TORSEGU-851603 format. One record per atom (N, C-alpha, C): residue number from 1; atom name; x, y, z. Coordinates in Angstrom, 1 decimal. Example, Ala and Ser with C-alpha at 12.3 -4.5 7.8 and 13.67 -1.06 7.14 Angstrom:
2
 paro titor      X      Y      Z
    1     N   13.2   -5.7    7.8
    1    CA   12.3   -4.5    7.8
    1     C   13.2   -3.3    7.8
    2     N   12.8   -2.2    7.1
    2    CA   13.7   -1.1    7.1
    2     C   12.9    0.0    7.9
//
This chain:
78
 paro titor      X      Y      Z
    1     N  121.0  289.1   95.4
    1    CA  120.4  288.6   96.7
    1     C  120.7  287.1   96.8
    2     N  120.8  286.6   98.0
    2    CA  121.1  285.2   98.3
    2     C  119.8  284.4   98.0
    3     N  119.9  283.3   97.5
    3    CA  118.8  282.4   97.3
    3     C  118.4  281.7   98.6
    4     N  117.1  281.6   98.9
    4    CA  116.7  281.0  100.1
    4     C  117.1  279.5  100.1
    5     N  117.7  278.9  101.1
    5    CA  118.1  277.5  101.1
    5     C  116.9  276.6  101.0
    6     N  117.1  275.4  100.4
    6    CA  116.0  274.5  100.2
    6     C  115.2  274.2  101.5
    7     N  115.9  273.8  102.6
    7    CA  115.1  273.5  103.8
    7     C  114.2  274.6  104.3
    8     N  114.7  275.9  104.2
    8    CA  113.9  277.0  104.6
    8     C  112.7  277.2  103.6
    9     N  112.9  277.0  102.3
    9    CA  111.8  277.1  101.3
    9     C  110.8  276.0  101.6
   10     N  111.3  274.8  102.0
   10    CA  110.4  273.7  102.3
   10     C  109.5  274.1  103.5
   11     N  110.1  274.6  104.5
   11    CA  109.4  275.0  105.7
   11     C  108.3  276.1  105.4
   12     N  108.8  277.1  104.6
   12    CA  107.8  278.2  104.2
   12     C  106.7  277.6  103.4
   13     N  107.0  276.7  102.5
   13    CA  106.0  276.1  101.6
   13     C  104.9  275.4  102.5
   14     N  105.4  274.6  103.5
   14    CA  104.5  273.8  104.3
   14     C  103.6  274.7  105.2
   15     N  104.2  275.8  105.7
   15    CA  103.4  276.7  106.5
   15     C  102.3  277.4  105.6
   16     N  102.7  277.9  104.5
   16    CA  101.8  278.6  103.6
   16     C  100.7  277.7  103.0
   17     N  101.1  276.5  102.6
   17    CA  100.1  275.7  102.0
   17     C   99.0  275.3  103.0
   18     N   99.3  275.0  104.2
   18    CA   98.3  274.7  105.2
   18     C   97.5  275.9  105.5
   19     N   98.1  277.1  105.6
   19    CA   97.4  278.3  105.8
   19     C   96.5  278.8  104.7
   20     N   96.8  278.4  103.5
   20    CA   96.0  278.8  102.3
   20     C   95.0  277.7  101.9
   21     N   94.7  276.7  102.7
   21    CA   93.8  275.7  102.3
   21     C   94.3  274.7  101.4
   22     N   95.6  274.5  101.2
   22    CA   96.1  273.5  100.3
   22     C   96.7  272.3  101.1
   23     N   96.3  272.2  102.4
   23    CA   96.7  271.1  103.2
   23     C   96.3  269.7  102.7
   24     N   95.3  269.7  101.8
   24    CA   94.9  268.4  101.2
   24     C   95.9  267.9  100.2
   25     N   96.8  268.8   99.8
   25    CA   97.8  268.5   98.8
   25     C   99.1  268.1   99.5
   26     N   99.6  268.9  100.4
   26    CA  100.8  268.6  101.2
   26     C  100.6  269.2  102.6
   27     N  101.0  268.5  103.6
   27    CA  100.8  269.1  105.0
   27     C  101.8  268.4  105.9
   28     N  102.0  269.1  107.1
   28    CA  102.7  268.6  108.2
   28     C  102.0  267.4  108.7
   29     N  102.7  266.4  109.2
   29    CA  102.1  265.3  109.9
   29     C  101.8  265.8  111.3
   30     N  100.9  265.1  112.1
   30    CA  100.5  265.6  113.4
   30     C  101.6  265.9  114.4
   31     N  102.7  265.1  114.3
   31    CA  103.8  265.4  115.2
   31     C  104.6  266.7  114.9
   32     N  104.4  267.2  113.7
   32    CA  105.2  268.3  113.3
   32     C  106.7  268.0  112.9
   33     N  107.0  266.7  112.9
   33    CA  108.4  266.3  112.6
   33     C  108.6  265.8  111.2
   34     N  107.5  265.7  110.5
   34    CA  107.5  265.2  109.1
   34     C  106.4  265.8  108.3
   35     N  106.4  265.6  107.0
   35    CA  105.3  266.1  106.2
   35     C  104.9  265.0  105.2
   36     N  103.8  265.2  104.6
   36    CA  103.3  264.2  103.6
   36     C  102.7  264.9  102.4
   37     N  103.1  264.4  101.2
   37    CA  102.5  264.8  100.0
   37     C  101.3  263.9   99.7
   38     N  100.1  264.5   99.8
   38    CA   98.8  263.7   99.7
   38     C   98.4  263.5   98.2
   39     N   98.7  264.5   97.4
   39    CA   98.3  264.5   96.0
   39     C   99.5  264.9   95.2
   40     N  100.2  263.9   94.7
   40    CA  101.5  264.1   94.0
   40     C  101.3  265.0   92.7
   41     N  100.2  264.7   91.9
   41    CA   99.9  265.5   90.7
   41     C   99.7  266.9   91.0
   42     N   98.8  267.2   92.0
   42    CA   98.5  268.6   92.3
   42     C   99.7  269.3   92.9
   43     N  100.5  268.5   93.7
   43    CA  101.7  269.1   94.3
   43     C  102.7  269.5   93.2
   44     N  102.8  268.7   92.2
   44    CA  103.8  269.0   91.1
   44     C  103.3  270.1   90.2
   45     N  102.0  270.2   90.0
   45    CA  101.4  271.3   89.2
   45     C  101.2  272.6   89.9
   46     N  100.8  272.6   91.1
   46    CA  100.4  273.8   91.8
   46     C  101.4  274.3   92.8
   47     N  102.1  273.4   93.5
   47    CA  102.9  273.9   94.6
   47     C  104.4  274.0   94.2
   48     N  104.9  272.9   93.6
   48    CA  106.4  273.0   93.2
   48     C  106.8  274.2   92.4
   49     N  106.1  274.5   91.3
   49    CA  106.6  275.7   90.6
   49     C  106.6  277.0   91.3
   50     N  105.7  277.1   92.3
   50    CA  105.6  278.4   93.1
   50     C  106.7  278.5   94.0
   51     N  107.2  277.4   94.6
   51    CA  108.2  277.5   95.6
   51     C  109.6  277.0   95.2
   52     N  109.7  276.2   94.2
   52    CA  111.0  275.6   93.8
   52     C  111.3  275.8   92.3
   53     N  110.6  276.6   91.6
   53    CA  111.0  276.9   90.2
   53     C  111.0  275.7   89.3
   54     N  110.3  274.7   89.7
   54    CA  110.2  273.4   88.8
   54     C  109.0  272.7   89.2
   55     N  108.5  271.9   88.3
   55    CA  107.3  271.0   88.6
   55     C  107.8  269.6   88.6
   56     N  109.1  269.3   88.7
   56    CA  109.6  268.0   88.6
   56     C  109.7  267.3   90.0
   57     N  108.8  266.4   90.3
   57    CA  108.8  265.8   91.6
   57     C  110.1  265.0   91.9
   58     N  110.7  264.4   90.9
   58    CA  111.9  263.6   91.1
   58     C  113.0  264.6   91.6
   59     N  113.1  265.8   91.0
   59    CA  114.0  266.8   91.4
   59     C  113.8  267.2   92.9
   60     N  112.6  267.4   93.2
   60    CA  112.2  267.7   94.6
   60     C  112.7  266.6   95.5
   61     N  112.5  265.3   95.2
   61    CA  112.9  264.2   96.0
   61     C  114.5  264.2   96.1
   62     N  115.2  264.5   95.0
   62    CA  116.6  264.5   95.1
   62     C  117.1  265.6   96.1
   63     N  116.4  266.7   96.0
   63    CA  116.8  267.8   97.0
   63     C  116.6  267.3   98.4
   64     N  115.5  266.6   98.7
   64    CA  115.3  266.1  100.0
   64     C  116.4  265.2  100.4
   65     N  116.8  264.3   99.5
   65    CA  118.0  263.4   99.8
   65     C  119.2  264.2  100.1
   66     N  119.5  265.2   99.3
   66    CA  120.7  266.0   99.5
   66     C  120.8  266.5  100.9
   67     N  119.6  267.0  101.4
   67    CA  119.6  267.5  102.8
   67     C  119.2  266.4  103.8
   68     N  119.4  265.2  103.5
   68    CA  119.3  264.0  104.4
   68     C  117.9  263.9  105.0
   69     N  116.9  264.2  104.2
   69    CA  115.6  263.9  104.7
   69     C  115.4  262.4  104.3
   70     N  114.6  261.7  105.1
   70    CA  114.4  260.3  104.9
   70     C  112.9  259.9  104.8
   71     N  112.6  259.0  103.9
   71    CA  111.2  258.6  103.8
   71     C  110.9  257.6  105.0
   72     N  109.8  257.8  105.6
   72    CA  109.3  257.0  106.7
   72     C  108.4  255.9  106.1
   73     N  108.9  254.7  106.3
   73    CA  108.2  253.5  105.7
   73     C  107.2  252.8  106.6
   74     N  107.3  253.1  107.9
   74    CA  106.3  252.4  108.8
   74     C  106.1  253.3  110.0
   75     N  105.0  252.9  110.8
   75    CA  104.7  253.6  112.0
   75     C  103.7  254.7  111.7
   76     N  103.3  255.5  112.8
   76    CA  102.3  256.5  112.7
   76     C  102.6  257.6  111.7
   77     N  103.9  257.9  111.4
   77    CA  104.2  259.0  110.6
   77     C  104.4  258.6  109.1
   78     N  104.1  257.3  108.8
   78    CA  104.2  256.8  107.4
   78     C  103.5  257.7  106.4
//
């Protein structure tokens, strides 16, 4: 079977974590155009292994870069 592409897994993860009460760890921003990791330790231990087969936050960040996600440094979506 084909592996689910990273962007789709990211979207699924964000939808499921908010629906399962884990929005305090990672969630969509109010605009729905970005997301925020609120608790990096919990995200690495609880969320990453379930959706990305790794608990390495740096690896997750590299994948975001590969797919041209950008960190927002200022403004309401920071």
